[in-house]
Residue, then its C-alpha position, 0 to 999 in steps of 0.5 A: m458413441e466413441s469419445q471422438g464422435v461425441l466430441s465431434a457433436y460438441e464441436r458442431a454444436l459450438e460452431l452453430t453457437r458461434g453462427m447464432l451469435d453472429a446472426a444475432r449481432k447482424g440482426d439476422w433472426d431467421r438464420l439465428v432461429a434456423q441454427e438454434k433449431e439445428r443446434s438443439i438436435y445436436v444437443e439432444r443427440i449428445k444427451m442420449l449418446d454421452p450420458d457419462p463423462m468421458r474418462d480421458a482427461k484431454s477429452r473431458e477438458r475439451k468438452r468443458e471448454i466447448i460447453t463454457e464457450m457455448l454458454r458464454g455465446d448463449e449469454q451474449i445472444q440473450a443480451l442481443t435479443 
């Protein structure tokens, strides 16, 4: 998968993480679970399609930012649940 496609998958996973956090804040557990399932599909795709780090620095930095924000969101979701 080209780096732009991989980054798009990371961006979608981040959007879902943000949605999960919003659902957890609102106590919308059904939405949280649904988005968590959808995000896990993207994460599995990313693992298969992006086994090696991206070579260009800009893409690699954006990937790092996305992962960092997703981890922060997961920590907040865990605290809320």
